[in-house]
MITI-995437 format. One record per residue: residue number from 1; x, y, z of N, C-alpha, C, O in turn; residue in three letters. Coordinates in steps of 0.05 Angstrom, whole numbers, padded with zeros to 5 digits. Example, Ala and Ser with C-alpha at 12.3 -4.5 7.8 and 13.67 -1.06 7.14 Angstrom:
REM residues 2
[marvex 1 [00264 -00114 00156] [00246 -00090 00156] [00264 -00066 00156] [00285 -00066 00169] ala];
[marvex 2 [00257 -00045 00142] [00273 -00021 00143] [00258 00001 00157] [00268 00023 00161] ser];
***
This chain:
REM residues 259
[marvex 1 [01809 01939 01981] [01832 01946 01997] [01829 01930 02023] [01808 01922 02033] met];
[marvex 2 [01854 01927 02031] [01854 01912 02062] [01840 01936 02081] [01834 01958 02073] leu];
[marvex 3 [01838 01929 02103] [01824 01946 02126] [01851 01964 02132] [01874 01955 02128] lys];
[marvex 4 [01845 01988 02141] [01871 02004 02148] [01876 02003 02180] [01857 02005 02195] ile];
[marvex 5 [01894 02001 02188] [01903 02004 02221] [01912 02037 02226] [01924 02054 02213] arg];
[marvex 6 [01900 02036 02253] [01910 02060 02267] [01927 02050 02295] [01919 02035 02313] val];
[marvex 7 [01951 02062 02294] [01970 02056 02312] [01984 02077 02320] [01997 02094 02307] ile];
[marvex 8 [01979 02074 02360] [01995 02094 02369] [02019 02085 02369] [02025 02061 02368] pro];
[marvex 9 [02040 02107 02371] [02063 02100 02382] [02068 02113 02408] [02061 02134 02417] thr];
[marvex 10 [02087 02088 02420] [02100 02095 02449] [02122 02105 02448] [02133 02086 02436] leu];
[marvex 11 [02138 02121 02452] [02169 02131 02457] [02179 02128 02485] [02174 02141 02505] leu];
[marvex 12 [02198 02104 02479] [02197 02101 02521] [02237 02110 02517] [02253 02101 02500] trp];
[marvex 13 [02242 02127 02539] [02262 02131 02542] [02263 02119 02573] [02244 02120 02590] lys];
[marvex 14 [02287 02109 02577] [02299 02099 02608] [02268 02092 02624] [02257 02071 02618] asn];
[marvex 15 [02259 02109 02641] [02236 02097 02651] [02201 02101 02646] [02181 02091 02656] phe];
[marvex 16 [02205 02121 02625] [02173 02133 02619] [02174 02136 02588] [02191 02128 02572] gly];
[marvex 17 [02150 02149 02585] [02149 02157 02554] [02155 02188 02551] [02153 02205 02569] leu];
[marvex 18 [02159 02191 02533] [02168 02219 02518] [02161 02225 02494] [02160 02207 02477] val];
[marvex 19 [02154 02256 02490] [02150 02265 02464] [02174 02282 02453] [02184 02302 02461] lys];
[marvex 20 [02177 02269 02437] [02199 02293 02412] [02184 02312 02391] [02160 02316 02385] gly];
[marvex 21 [02203 02321 02384] [02201 02343 02360] [02230 02342 02345] [02251 02352 02352] thr];
[marvex 22 [02222 02326 02318] [02244 02324 02302] [02265 02305 02319] [02288 02314 02319] gly];
[marvex 23 [02262 02289 02328] [02283 02271 02345] [02288 02282 02364] [02301 02268 02379] phe];
[marvex 24 [02285 02302 02373] [02296 02318 02391] [02282 02330 02414] [02260 02321 02418] asp];
[marvex 25 [02292 02349 02429] [02276 02365 02454] [02257 02344 02468] [02233 02347 02471] ser];
[marvex 26 [02271 02324 02475] [02244 02299 02492] [02229 02318 02514] [02241 02338 02523] trp];
[marvex 27 [02212 02312 02520] [02189 02318 02539] [02182 02293 02549] [02177 02273 02534] arg];
[marvex 28 [02180 02294 02576] [02170 02264 02591] [02141 02268 02584] [02133 02291 02582] arg];
[marvex 29 [02126 02249 02582] [02094 02241 02581] [02084 02232 02607] [02067 02244 02621] val];
[marvex 30 [02097 02207 02613] [02090 02190 02639] [02099 02167 02637] [02109 02157 02617] gly];
[marvex 31 [02093 02157 02660] [02098 02117 02653] [02083 02104 02631] [02061 02110 02622] pro];
[marvex 32 [02101 02081 02624] [02085 02065 02601] [02060 02052 02608] [02039 02058 02597] val];
[marvex 33 [02059 02036 02624] [02036 02015 02636] [02008 02032 02634] [01989 02024 02622] leu];
[marvex 34 [02009 02052 02643] [01980 02069 02648] [01970 02077 02612] [01947 02080 02603] pro];
[marvex 35 [01991 02078 02601] [01972 02087 02573] [01971 02060 02557] [01954 02058 02539] ala];
[marvex 36 [01988 02041 02562] [01980 02013 02554] [01951 02004 02555] [01935 01996 02538] ile];
[marvex 37 [01948 02010 02584] [01919 02004 02597] [01899 02025 02585] [01875 02018 02584] lys];
[marvex 38 [01907 02049 02575] [01888 02066 02566] [01888 02058 02538] [01869 02070 02527] val];
[marvex 39 [01901 02044 02522] [01896 02043 02496] [01881 02017 02498] [01864 02013 02481] tyr];
[marvex 40 [01886 01997 02520] [01866 01975 02514] [01840 01978 02514] [01827 01959 02505] asn];
[marvex 41 [01827 02003 02524] [01799 02010 02530] [01792 02020 02505] [01768 02021 02498] gln];
[marvex 42 [01811 02029 02490] [01806 02049 02465] [01805 02029 02432] [01815 02006 02430] arg];
[marvex 43 [01792 02041 02413] [01794 02022 02391] [01818 02021 02379] [01815 02028 02355] glu];
[marvex 44 [01841 02015 02384] [01867 02008 02381] [01870 01982 02363] [01856 01962 02367] val];
[marvex 45 [01889 01982 02345] [01896 01960 02329] [01912 01944 02335] [01909 01920 02338] asp];
[marvex 46 [01938 01963 02338] [01959 01958 02350] [01978 01975 02359] [01985 01994 02345] glu];
[marvex 47 [01990 01970 02381] [02014 01991 02388] [02043 01986 02386] [02054 01964 02388] leu];
[marvex 48 [02058 02013 02381] [02089 02007 02374] [02101 02019 02398] [02095 02041 02407] val];
[marvex 49 [02114 02007 02406] [02128 02016 02440] [02170 02013 02424] [02184 01993 02417] leu];
[marvex 50 [02175 02038 02426] [02197 02037 02417] [02221 02053 02435] [02221 02077 02438] val];
[marvex 51 [02242 02035 02448] [02260 02047 02463] [02278 02064 02448] [02291 02053 02431] asp];
[marvex 52 [02282 02097 02452] [02291 02111 02437] [02321 02113 02441] [02335 02126 02425] ile];
[marvex 53 [02330 02100 02462] [02356 02107 02473] [02374 02079 02477] [02397 02079 02485] val];
[marvex 54 [02357 02055 02470] [02373 02029 02470] [02396 02027 02458] [02412 02011 02467] ala];
[marvex 55 [02402 02041 02435] [02421 02036 02409] [02446 02044 02426] [02468 02033 02422] his];
[marvex 56 [02442 02064 02448] [02465 02086 02457] [02486 02060 02470] [02508 02053 02461] asp];
[marvex 57 [02473 02048 02493] [02486 02029 02517] [02494 02004 02502] [02510 01992 02515] thr];
[marvex 58 [02488 01991 02477] [02495 01973 02477] [02487 01942 02497] [02496 01919 02497] gly];
[marvex 59 [02464 01956 02511] [02454 01930 02527] [02431 01915 02517] [02420 01922 02495] asp];
[marvex 60 [02423 01897 02530] [02404 01880 02513] [02371 01901 02519] [02368 01919 02535] asp];
[marvex 61 [02355 01891 02501] [02332 01902 02505] [02321 01899 02547] [02327 01885 02566] pro];
[marvex 62 [02304 01918 02542] [02299 01906 02573] [02271 01885 02573] [02246 01889 02574] asp];
[marvex 63 [02282 01869 02572] [02260 01845 02574] [02243 01840 02600] [02222 01827 02598] phe];
[marvex 64 [02253 01850 02623] [02235 01848 02645] [02208 01867 02642] [02184 01864 02647] glu];
[marvex 65 [02223 01886 02631] [02194 01910 02627] [02179 01901 02615] [02157 01897 02624] ser];
[marvex 66 [02187 01894 02585] [02170 01884 02565] [02151 01862 02573] [02128 01862 02563] val];
[marvex 67 [02158 01844 02591] [02143 01823 02603] [02125 01836 02617] [02101 01829 02617] ala];
[marvex 68 [02131 01853 02628] [02108 01870 02653] [02087 01882 02634] [02063 01880 02637] asp];
[marvex 69 [02101 01894 02615] [02074 01913 02592] [02057 01888 02578] [02033 01888 02574] tyr];
[marvex 70 [02074 01868 02571] [02062 01850 02556] [02034 01829 02572] [02016 01815 02563] gly];
[marvex 71 [02041 01834 02590] [02017 01819 02608] [01993 01839 02611] [01973 01828 02618] gln];
[marvex 72 [01992 01860 02607] [01972 01875 02613] [01969 01891 02581] [01959 01914 02581] asp];
[marvex 73 [01975 01880 02562] [01977 01894 02537] [01958 01866 02517] [01969 01845 02511] cys];
[marvex 74 [01932 01873 02510] [01914 01865 02504] [01903 01863 02474] [01883 01851 02465] phe];
[marvex 75 [01926 01879 02460] [01930 01885 02429] [01954 01878 02420] [01973 01876 02435] ile];
[marvex 76 [01954 01873 02392] [01978 01870 02376] [02005 01887 02389] [02002 01911 02388] pro];
[marvex 77 [02028 01878 02399] [02045 01898 02407] [02073 01892 02398] [02086 01872 02406] leu];
[marvex 78 [02083 01919 02374] [02108 01913 02366] [02129 01930 02381] [02127 01954 02385] thr];
[marvex 79 [02150 01913 02389] [02171 01932 02402] [02200 01929 02391] [02214 01909 02390] val];
[marvex 80 [02205 01951 02385] [02234 01967 02379] [02258 01978 02396] [02255 01984 02420] gly];
[marvex 81 [02275 01980 02385] [02300 01995 02406] [02320 01973 02409] [02314 01952 02421] gly];
[marvex 82 [02345 01979 02398] [02367 01958 02408] [02374 01927 02403] [02393 01914 02412] gly];
[marvex 83 [02352 01919 02388] [02357 01899 02373] [02380 01888 02354] [02381 01892 02330] ile];
[marvex 84 [02396 01875 02369] [02427 01869 02347] [02425 01836 02344] [02445 01827 02332] thr];
[marvex 85 [02411 01822 02349] [02409 01792 02346] [02384 01780 02347] [02365 01792 02355] asn];
[marvex 86 [02384 01750 02337] [02366 01731 02338] [02357 01723 02368] [02333 01719 02372] ile];
[marvex 87 [02374 01720 02386] [02367 01715 02411] [02358 01736 02430] [02353 01730 02454] glu];
[marvex 88 [02356 01758 02422] [02335 01785 02435] [02308 01783 02422] [02288 01790 02435] gln];
[marvex 89 [02307 01773 02397] [02282 01774 02382] [02266 01744 02397] [02241 01744 02399] val];
[marvex 90 [02273 01731 02402] [02264 01705 02411] [02256 01713 02437] [02234 01705 02443] arg];
[marvex 91 [02270 01729 02457] [02266 01727 02486] [02239 01751 02482] [02218 01748 02494] arg];
[marvex 92 [02245 01776 02464] [02222 01794 02465] [02196 01785 02461] [02177 01792 02476] leu];
[marvex 93 [02193 01769 02440] [02173 01746 02428] [02161 01730 02453] [02137 01732 02457] leu];
[marvex 94 [02178 01714 02469] [02169 01701 02486] [02163 01726 02519] [02147 01721 02536] arg];
[marvex 95 [02175 01744 02518] [02160 01769 02538] [02131 01780 02523] [02119 01798 02535] ala];
[marvex 96 [02123 01773 02506] [02096 01787 02500] [02093 01801 02482] [02071 01809 02476] gly];
[marvex 97 [02120 01808 02467] [02117 01822 02440] [02106 01802 02413] [02111 01778 02410] ala];
[marvex 98 [02092 01819 02397] [02079 01803 02370] [02095 01805 02350] [02098 01785 02336] asp];
[marvex 99 [02109 01827 02345] [02126 01836 02322] [02154 01850 02336] [02151 01860 02358] lys];
[marvex 100 [02174 01850 02326] [02193 01868 02333] [02208 01886 02309] [02212 01876 02286] val];
[marvex 101 [02215 01909 02316] [02220 01939 02296] [02248 01939 02305] [02259 01944 02326] ser];
[marvex 102 [02261 01928 02273] [02293 01934 02271] [02297 01967 02258] [02280 01978 02244] val];
[marvex 103 [02318 01977 02265] [02320 02003 02245] [02359 01998 02247] [02373 01986 02231] asn];
[marvex 104 [02366 02009 02270] [02396 02019 02269] [02409 01992 02263] [02424 01994 02244] thr];
[marvex 105 [02409 01966 02273] [02420 01951 02268] [02416 01933 02235] [02431 01916 02225] ala];
[marvex 106 [02399 01940 02228] [02396 01935 02202] [02411 01947 02176] [02408 01938 02154] ser];
[marvex 107 [02425 01965 02181] [02443 01976 02168] [02474 01968 02162] [02489 01971 02143] tyr];
[marvex 108 [02478 01955 02195] [02504 01948 02194] [02503 01911 02194] [02522 01895 02189] ala];
[marvex 109 [02480 01906 02200] [02474 01874 02200] [02442 01870 02179] [02421 01865 02189] met];
[marvex 110 [02445 01874 02149] [02424 01873 02138] [02413 01841 02137] [02390 01835 02131] pro];
[marvex 111 [02434 01820 02144] [02422 01797 02142] [02404 01796 02168] [02390 01776 02170] gly];
[marvex 112 [02401 01814 02189] [02391 01807 02215] [02360 01804 02207] [02347 01786 02217] leu];
[marvex 113 [02350 01821 02191] [02321 01820 02177] [02318 01797 02168] [02306 01783 02185] val];
[marvex 114 [02323 01785 02147] [02332 01760 02133] [02326 01743 02155] [02303 01733 02158] glu];
[marvex 115 [02348 01739 02175] [02349 01716 02200] [02324 01710 02209] [02313 01688 02208] glu];
[marvex 116 [02307 01742 02225] [02289 01737 02238] [02267 01730 02221] [02252 01713 02229] ile];
[marvex 117 [02261 01744 02191] [02243 01729 02173] [02236 01701 02169] [02213 01694 02166] ala];
[marvex 118 [02255 01687 02170] [02267 01663 02169] [02264 01640 02191] [02262 01616 02190] thr];
[marvex 119 [02265 01660 02215] [02262 01643 02245] [02236 01639 02251] [02227 01616 02255] arg];
[marvex 120 [02218 01668 02251] [02196 01672 02264] [02177 01681 02241] [02154 01689 02249] phe];
[marvex 121 [02183 01682 02214] [02166 01697 02199] [02167 01721 02184] [02181 01738 02194] gly];
[marvex 122 [02154 01727 02162] [02156 01757 02157] [02134 01773 02171] [02138 01797 02178] val];
[marvex 123 [02114 01763 02175] [02098 01777 02193] [02113 01789 02222] [02107 01811 02232] gln];
[marvex 124 [02128 01775 02230] [02143 01789 02259] [02160 01809 02250] [02169 01822 02269] cys];
[marvex 125 [02168 01817 02227] [02191 01835 02224] [02175 01866 02217] [02162 01866 02197] val];
[marvex 126 [02177 01885 02231] [02172 01910 02223] [02205 01926 02213] [02227 01924 02226] val];
[marvex 127 [02200 01939 02190] [02235 01950 02184] [02226 01981 02187] [02214 01993 02169] ala];
[marvex 128 [02233 01993 02213] [02236 02022 02211] [02259 02040 02202] [02282 02040 02209] ser];
[marvex 129 [02244 02058 02182] [02262 02071 02170] [02252 02096 02178] [02229 02102 02175] ile];
[marvex 130 [02274 02118 02191] [02277 02145 02193] [02292 02157 02175] [02316 02153 02174] asp];
[marvex 131 [02279 02175 02157] [02295 02193 02140] [02287 02220 02145] [02267 02228 02157] val];
[marvex 132 [02312 02238 02131] [02306 02268 02120] [02312 02269 02100] [02326 02253 02088] arg];
[marvex 133 [02298 02295 02091] [02293 02305 02060] [02320 02317 02055] [02330 02333 02070] arg];
[marvex 134 [02332 02307 02030] [02363 02314 02023] [02356 02329 01988] [02355 02313 01969] glu];
[marvex 135 [02353 02350 01984] [02355 02351 01960] [02321 02348 01947] [02300 02358 01955] gly];
[marvex 136 [02325 02330 01927] [02299 02320 01914] [02283 02287 01924] [02262 02276 01918] asp];
[marvex 137 [02308 02278 01944] [02298 02257 01958] [02304 02257 01991] [02305 02276 02006] gly];
[marvex 138 [02307 02229 01997] [02311 02225 02023] [02329 02208 02035] [02327 02185 02027] trp];
[marvex 139 [02349 02214 02053] [02367 02201 02066] [02360 02183 02089] [02348 02195 02107] gln];
[marvex 140 [02364 02159 02094] [02361 02136 02112] [02381 02150 02138] [02405 02155 02133] cys];
[marvex 141 [02372 02154 02159] [02390 02150 02186] [02382 02131 02211] [02361 02120 02218] phe];
[marvex 142 [02407 02132 02220] [02404 02106 02244] [02404 02123 02271] [02400 02148 02272] ser];
[marvex 143 [02411 02106 02295] [02411 02111 02316] [02392 02136 02326] [02402 02156 02334] his];
[marvex 144 [02370 02135 02325] [02343 02154 02324] [02347 02181 02314] [02344 02202 02326] ala];
[marvex 145 [02354 02179 02289] [02359 02200 02269] [02392 02213 02277] [02397 02236 02271] gly];
[marvex 146 [02407 02199 02286] [02433 02218 02292] [02453 02207 02278] [02474 02217 02287] gly];
[marvex 147 [02457 02193 02262] [02469 02187 02238] [02465 02178 02214] [02455 02157 02206] gln];
[marvex 148 [02473 02196 02201] [02467 02191 02162] [02477 02163 02157] [02498 02156 02167] ala];
[marvex 149 [02465 02147 02142] [02474 02122 02136] [02488 02121 02098] [02503 02104 02089] thr];
[marvex 150 [02475 02144 02082] [02487 02143 02062] [02464 02126 02040] [02465 02125 02016] gly];
[marvex 151 [02448 02117 02055] [02419 02102 02037] [02402 02111 02031] [02387 02118 02049] arg];
[marvex 152 [02393 02115 02005] [02370 02123 01996] [02347 02111 02006] [02350 02088 02014] glu];
[marvex 153 [02320 02124 02009] [02305 02109 02028] [02291 02094 02006] [02285 02073 02017] val];
[marvex 154 [02283 02095 01979] [02267 02076 01957] [02288 02054 01957] [02281 02036 01972] val];
[marvex 155 [02308 02052 01946] [02328 02027 01946] [02328 02013 01976] [02327 01989 01979] ser];
[marvex 156 [02329 02030 01995] [02335 02009 02020] [02302 02001 02026] [02300 01976 02028] trp];
[marvex 157 [02282 02013 02028] [02254 01997 02030] [02255 01975 02015] [02247 01955 02025] ala];
[marvex 158 [02264 01974 01985] [02261 01949 01971] [02283 01927 01978] [02279 01903 01977] arg];
[marvex 159 [02309 01940 01985] [02323 01916 01999] [02315 01902 02023] [02321 01879 02029] glu];
[marvex 160 [02299 01921 02038] [02286 01906 02065] [02270 01881 02063] [02272 01859 02074] leu];
[marvex 161 [02249 01897 02042] [02231 01883 02026] [02238 01853 02017] [02221 01835 02016] glu];
[marvex 162 [02260 01852 02010] [02275 01827 01993] [02282 01811 02015] [02277 01787 02019] asp];
[marvex 163 [02298 01829 02032] [02309 01809 02050] [02285 01793 02080] [02290 01782 02101] arg];
[marvex 164 [02261 01799 02068] [02240 01786 02089] [02224 01803 02108] [02208 01794 02124] gly];
[marvex 165 [02231 01834 02103] [02209 01850 02122] [02180 01849 02114] [02174 01851 02090] ala];
[marvex 166 [02161 01846 02133] [02137 01844 02133] [02121 01870 02123] [02103 01870 02106] gly];
[marvex 167 [02130 01893 02140] [02119 01914 02130] [02141 01937 02144] [02156 01933 02163] glu];
[marvex 168 [02135 01967 02124] [02156 01980 02131] [02142 02001 02146] [02119 02007 02140] ile];
[marvex 169 [02156 02013 02169] [02152 02036 02187] [02164 02063 02178] [02185 02067 02190] leu];
[marvex 170 [02157 02083 02163] [02166 02101 02150] [02160 02128 02167] [02137 02137 02171] ile];
[marvex 171 [02183 02139 02174] [02180 02166 02194] [02201 02187 02182] [02225 02186 02178] thr];
[marvex 172 [02179 02210 02181] [02201 02233 02165] [02205 02251 02193] [02189 02266 02204] ser];
[marvex 173 [02235 02244 02202] [02251 02264 02227] [02238 02288 02225] [02220 02294 02241] ile];
[marvex 174 [02247 02304 02204] [02235 02333 02206] [02199 02339 02211] [02191 02360 02222] glu];
[marvex 175 [02186 02322 02203] [02156 02327 02212] [02154 02312 02241] [02131 02313 02252] arg];
[marvex 176 [02172 02299 02255] [02161 02287 02278] [02153 02311 02301] [02163 02333 02306] asp];
[marvex 177 [02134 02297 02312] [02118 02314 02329] [02113 02342 02325] [02111 02355 02346] gly];
[marvex 178 [02110 02355 02302] [02102 02377 02293] [02071 02374 02284] [02066 02396 02275] met];
[marvex 179 [02052 02360 02281] [02031 02357 02278] [02019 02373 02253] [01996 02380 02251] met];
[marvex 180 [02037 02377 02236] [02023 02393 02211] [02026 02374 02190] [02035 02385 02169] asp];
[marvex 181 [02021 02345 02189] [02011 02328 02168] [02043 02313 02159] [02066 02322 02157] gly];
[marvex 182 [02032 02287 02156] [02055 02268 02141] [02066 02279 02120] [02053 02297 02109] tyr];
[marvex 183 [02091 02274 02109] [02107 02274 02086] [02094 02257 02069] [02097 02233 02073] asp];
[marvex 184 [02077 02267 02047] [02062 02250 02031] [02079 02236 02014] [02080 02212 02012] leu];
[marvex 185 [02099 02260 01997] [02112 02250 01977] [02127 02230 01991] [02131 02211 01975] pro];
[marvex 186 [02138 02225 02012] [02156 02200 02021] [02141 02183 02015] [02146 02168 01995] leu];
[marvex 187 [02115 02180 02034] [02100 02157 02037] [02093 02144 02014] [02091 02120 02010] ile];
[marvex 188 [02089 02165 01999] [02071 02155 01965] [02107 02138 01952] [02108 02117 01939] glu];
[marvex 189 [02132 02156 01960] [02152 02139 01940] [02159 02112 01947] [02168 02094 01932] ala];
[marvex 190 [02154 02110 01975] [02160 02079 01991] [02137 02064 01984] [02141 02041 01975] val];
[marvex 191 [02115 02070 01985] [02089 02060 01981] [02090 02039 01951] [02086 02015 01947] ala];
[marvex 192 [02099 02063 01935] [02096 02055 01913] [02117 02034 01898] [02113 02021 01878] ser];
[marvex 193 [02142 02035 01915] [02161 02016 01908] [02160 01997 01923] [02178 01981 01917] ala];
[marvex 194 [02147 01989 01943] [02150 01959 01951] [02115 01948 01953] [02095 01962 01951] val];
[marvex 195 [02119 01918 01957] [02092 01910 01958] [02081 01900 01989] [02058 01891 01995] lys];
[marvex 196 [02100 01903 02002] [02087 01909 02033] [02074 01928 02045] [02072 01949 02033] ile];
[marvex 197 [02063 01924 02069] [02046 01949 02076] [02066 01969 02090] [02086 01963 02105] pro];
[marvex 198 [02057 01995 02082] [02070 02021 02095] [02055 02026 02112] [02031 02028 02109] val];
[marvex 199 [02071 02030 02140] [02060 02051 02157] [02071 02078 02161] [02094 02083 02167] ile];
[marvex 200 [02044 02100 02155] [02054 02124 02155] [02064 02132 02184] [02053 02122 02204] ala];
[marvex 201 [02086 02151 02187] [02094 02165 02214] [02108 02181 02208] [02122 02182 02189] ser];
[marvex 202 [02105 02210 02236] [02115 02228 02225] [02097 02247 02222] [02088 02249 02199] gly];
[marvex 203 [02085 02267 02244] [02074 02283 02232] [02044 02291 02231] [02033 02312 02224] gly];
[marvex 204 [02032 02263 02241] [02004 02276 02246] [01993 02293 02263] [02003 02294 02285] ala];
[marvex 205 [01971 02308 02256] [01962 02326 02273] [01932 02328 02277] [01920 02337 02297] gly];
[marvex 206 [01921 02317 02255] [01886 02314 02260] [01882 02287 02237] [01899 02275 02224] asn];
[marvex 207 [01851 02281 02238] [01842 02257 02221] [01848 02265 02191] [01852 02245 02177] tyr];
[marvex 208 [01849 02282 02182] [01853 02293 02156] [01876 02279 02148] [01875 02263 02129] gln];
[marvex 209 [01899 02284 02161] [01923 02277 02154] [01928 02253 02148] [01944 02246 02131] his];
[marvex 210 [01910 02232 02166] [01907 02205 02164] [01891 02193 02143] [01893 02170 02136] met];
[marvex 211 [01876 02209 02133] [01866 02203 02108] [01874 02207 02083] [01867 02193 02064] val];
[marvex 212 [01896 02234 02081] [01908 02236 02063] [01936 02216 02062] [01947 02211 02040] asp];
[marvex 213 [01943 02208 02080] [01971 02186 02077] [01958 02163 02063] [01970 02153 02044] ala];
[marvex 214 [01929 02151 02072] [01921 02129 02057] [01915 02131 02029] [01922 02115 02012] ile];
[marvex 215 [01896 02158 02022] [01881 02167 01994] [01895 02176 01978] [01891 02176 01953] gln];
[marvex 216 [01915 02187 01992] [01933 02206 01970] [01966 02193 01962] [01978 02196 01941] arg];
[marvex 217 [01975 02175 01990] [01999 02172 01985] [02004 02140 01989] [02026 02130 01986] ala];
[marvex 218 [01976 02124 01996] [01982 02095 01993] [01993 02083 02016] [02010 02066 02014] gly];
[marvex 219 [01985 02091 02039] [01998 02081 02068] [01975 02056 02071] [01951 02056 02065] ala];
[marvex 220 [01989 02038 02080] [01970 02013 02094] [01956 02020 02122] [01933 02014 02128] ser];
[marvex 221 [01972 02032 02134] [01964 02041 02168] [01981 02067 02174] [02002 02074 02164] ala];
[marvex 222 [01967 02080 02194] [01976 02106 02204] [01986 02107 02233] [01972 02101 02252] val];
[marvex 223 [02018 02118 02233] [02020 02115 02266] [02019 02142 02275] [02023 02158 02257] ala];
[marvex 224 [02014 02152 02299] [02014 02180 02306] [02026 02169 02342] [02026 02146 02351] ala];
[marvex 225 [02036 02200 02356] [02041 02192 02377] [02029 02217 02389] [02011 02214 02405] ala];
[marvex 226 [02038 02245 02382] [02033 02269 02395] [02005 02278 02394] [01994 02290 02413] ser];
[marvex 227 [01992 02272 02368] [01961 02271 02362] [01944 02260 02388] [01925 02272 02397] met];
[marvex 228 [01951 02240 02398] [01937 02222 02420] [01943 02230 02433] [01924 02238 02448] phe];
[marvex 229 [01972 02236 02444] [01977 02242 02471] [01974 02268 02480] [01976 02272 02504] his];
[marvex 230 [01968 02295 02458] [01963 02320 02464] [01941 02334 02460] [01936 02357 02469] phe];
[marvex 231 [01928 02320 02443] [01901 02335 02435] [01879 02314 02440] [01885 02291 02447] thr];
[marvex 232 [01849 02325 02437] [01831 02312 02443] [01815 02292 02423] [01793 02283 02425] glu];
[marvex 233 [01838 02287 02402] [01831 02264 02380] [01839 02241 02392] [01859 02241 02406] gln];
[marvex 234 [01824 02221 02388] [01825 02195 02396] [01824 02175 02371] [01813 02183 02350] thr];
[marvex 235 [01835 02148 02375] [01832 02122 02357] [01811 02121 02348] [01810 02120 02323] pro];
[marvex 236 [01787 02119 02364] [01759 02120 02352] [01752 02141 02332] [01741 02138 02311] ala];
[marvex 237 [01758 02155 02340] [01747 02186 02323] [01766 02178 02295] [01754 02169 02276] gly];
[marvex 238 [01784 02180 02293] [01808 02173 02277] [01789 02147 02258] [01786 02152 02234] ala];
[marvex 239 [01781 02129 02264] [01763 02102 02257] [01749 02116 02239] [01753 02114 02215] lys];
[marvex 240 [01729 02132 02251] [01705 02143 02246] [01711 02159 02223] [01696 02155 02204] ala];
[marvex 241 [01733 02179 02219] [01742 02192 02203] [01745 02181 02175] [01736 02187 02153] ala];
[marvex 242 [01762 02161 02184] [01771 02145 02155] [01746 02130 02145] [01743 02127 02121] leu];
[marvex 243 [01728 02119 02164] [01703 02106 02151] [01690 02126 02137] [01685 02122 02113] ala];
[marvex 244 [01683 02149 02147] [01670 02173 02133] [01683 02179 02106] [01669 02186 02088] ala];
[marvex 245 [01711 02176 02102] [01717 02185 02077] [01719 02154 02061] [01735 02154 02042] ala];
[marvex 246 [01705 02130 02068] [01702 02110 02052] [01730 02093 02052] [01739 02079 02034] gly];
[marvex 247 [01741 02097 02073] [01761 02078 02080] [01759 02051 02096] [01748 02054 02118] ile];
[marvex 248 [01765 02031 02089] [01756 02008 02109] [01775 02006 02131] [01799 02007 02126] pro];
[marvex 249 [01766 02004 02156] [01778 02007 02181] [01767 01976 02200] [01747 01963 02194] val];
[marvex 250 [01787 01970 02224] [01779 01951 02237] [01762 01956 02256] [01761 01977 02270] arg];
[marvex 251 [01741 01929 02256] [01730 01941 02285] [01744 01922 02309] [01749 01898 02310] gln];
[marvex 252 [01749 01946 02329] [01768 01934 02348] [01757 01916 02366] [01733 01912 02363] ser];
[marvex 253 [01769 01902 02387] [01756 01885 02413] [01764 01912 02432] [01785 01924 02435] tyr];
[marvex 254 [01743 01914 02442] [01745 01928 02470] [01738 01912 02492] [01716 01900 02495] val];
[marvex 255 [01761 01912 02510] [01752 01890 02532] [01732 01901 02554] [01735 01924 02561] pro];
[marvex 256 [01716 01889 02562] [01700 01895 02588] [01711 01905 02605] [01735 01903 02604] arg];
[marvex 257 [01700 01918 02623] [01718 01926 02652] [01713 01916 02664] [01714 01929 02684] ala];
[marvex 258 [01703 01890 02671] [01706 01874 02693] [01722 01844 02685] [01726 01825 02699] asp];
[marvex 259 [01730 01849 02650] [01745 01825 02642] [01775 01824 02653] [01790 01805 02647] ser];
***
């Protein structure tokens, strides 16, 4: 088994971070940069920073802010929100992003995923899928969970893999911010359908939830927001719990205070 990654998610709205519940009821958490600096000092494998309102404006991503954050981020950084063309991707990578996350634009322009993978490599493309349960399955939603796409999650995940996505970030909208556990059947359905890594997101509330996402559902990485922002649980604690369960984890580089 490859070493499992523990990934905090930062939800970025306008000028700061927010916490949501079910992709709604956004509550302000604080500014972005201090959070990045804190995670630099903790045993974090990667960070995901998502602008949750960029799809509404039609404006370019905030390259200047990403550049500012990138200067102080010493761990791999994935940036998402409002990405609609290859030039934006190029500018985000130059600004300091290591990967880009594409969601809404991929439904209208699925070739964008393929273009990014061809130009910058499959390791650069994180295909983000937000879903709601419908009957015995799940439907994909775009625009931060605001618009139904009519796409079924398993077939969509397979198409994104075929188009060159390097990994999939799968989020249960209903479980977002609830901290009562990931949607394990959802994660298992996607992870068993594709060969690329699947990042579990939406619902983590304790370390056991992360263990379950990996051992029971087949996730390759676990992402969390509320669990790290609003409890005393930490990425280091998550790694210790995963290791105690027999799951291999990465040993992270922690910068010295004087570096």
